[in-house]
C-alpha positions in Angstrom: -60.9 -128.3 -113.3 -61.9 -131.1 -115.0 -62.1 -134.6 -113.6 -61.1 -138.4 -115.7 -62.6 -140.9 -114.7 -61.0 -144.4 -115.3 -63.1 -147.1 -115.4 -61.9 -151.0 -114.7 -61.8 -153.4 -116.4 -63.7 -156.6 -116.4 -60.7 -158.7 -116.3 -59.9 -156.0 -113.3 -62.7 -156.6 -111.7 -62.2 -160.2 -111.9 -58.8 -160.4 -110.2 -60.4 -158.5 -107.9 -63.0 -160.8 -107.6 -60.5 -163.8 -106.7 -58.2 -162.1 -104.1 -61.4 -161.1 -102.6 -62.9 -164.5 -102.3 -59.5 -166.1 -102.2 -59.3 -164.3 -98.6 -59.0 -166.4 -95.4 -62.8 -165.2 -92.8 -61.1 -163.5 -90.0 -63.9 -164.6 -87.8 -63.0 -168.8 -88.6 -59.0 -168.3 -87.3 -58.0 -168.8 -83.7 -57.3 -164.7 -83.3 -60.1 -163.7 -84.6 -62.5 -165.9 -82.7 -59.7 -164.9 -79.3 -60.3 -161.2 -80.2 -64.3 -161.1 -80.7 -63.8 -163.3 -77.7 -62.1 -159.9 -75.7 -63.8 -158.0 -77.2 -67.3 -159.3 -76.2 -65.3 -159.7 -72.6 -64.3 -156.6 -72.0 -68.0 -154.8 -73.8 -69.4 -157.2 -70.8 -66.7 -154.7 -68.3 -67.4 -152.4 -68.9 -71.2 -152.3 -68.8 -71.6 -153.9 -66.0 -68.8 -152.2 -63.8 -69.7 -148.6 -65.7 -73.9 -149.5 -64.7 -72.7 -150.9 -61.2 -70.6 -147.9 -59.7 -73.3 -145.0 -61.7 -76.3 -146.6 -59.2 -73.7 -146.9 -56.3 -73.0 -142.6 -57.4 -76.3 -141.9 -58.2 -77.4 -143.6 -54.4 -74.4 -141.9 -53.0 -75.3 -138.4 -53.8 -79.3 -139.0 -53.0 -78.3 -140.1 -49.6 -76.4 -137.3 -49.6 -79.0 -135.0 -50.7 -81.6 -136.0 -47.7 -79.3 -135.3 -45.3 -77.9 -132.3 -45.7 -80.8 -130.4 -43.6 -82.8 -129.0 -46.5 -79.6 -126.8 -47.3 -80.6 -125.3 -50.6 -76.9 -125.2 -52.0 -76.1 -128.5 -51.1 -79.3 -129.8 -52.4 -78.0 -127.9 -55.6 -74.6 -129.8 -55.5 -76.2 -133.7 -55.3 -78.2 -132.8 -58.2 -75.9 -131.9 -60.3 -73.7 -134.6 -59.3 -77.0 -137.0 -60.6 -77.7 -135.5 -63.9 -74.2 -135.6 -64.2 -73.2 -139.0 -62.8 -76.4 -140.4 -65.0 -75.0 -139.1 -68.4 -72.0 -140.4 -68.3 -72.7 -144.4 -67.4 -75.3 -143.8 -69.3 -72.6 -143.0 -72.7 -70.4 -145.7 -70.3 -72.8 -148.2 -70.9 -73.2 -147.5 -74.6 -69.4 -148.0 -74.5 -70.0 -151.4 -73.6 -72.8 -152.3 -76.6 -69.5 -150.6 -78.4 -67.6 -152.8 -77.7 -69.8 -155.9 -78.3 -71.0 -154.1 -81.1 -67.2 -155.3 -82.6 -66.7 -157.9 -81.4 -69.6 -159.0 -83.2 -68.4 -158.2 -86.2 -65.7 -160.5 -85.7 
């Protein structure tokens, strides 16, 4: 199987540079700043509510584990719940960070 490689001519490269240079920067438009602000706000809300909710759920599972009276099955259930909540909270915090990052791209 043969592959043909086409090289761009200097005229094509110059034309592409002109097109890229004349393209507006979306971050400087009204829509771009609105989208950037929306993404940053969404990241704040996602991370803030997710981490707060995760902390409340860890507190709930810890309290229920302490009030179980030493029942091994209940302790194991709530310890597993704590592990799942910590993992989920880390994922949500990462999603909030990704939203902030995406908002900063504009």
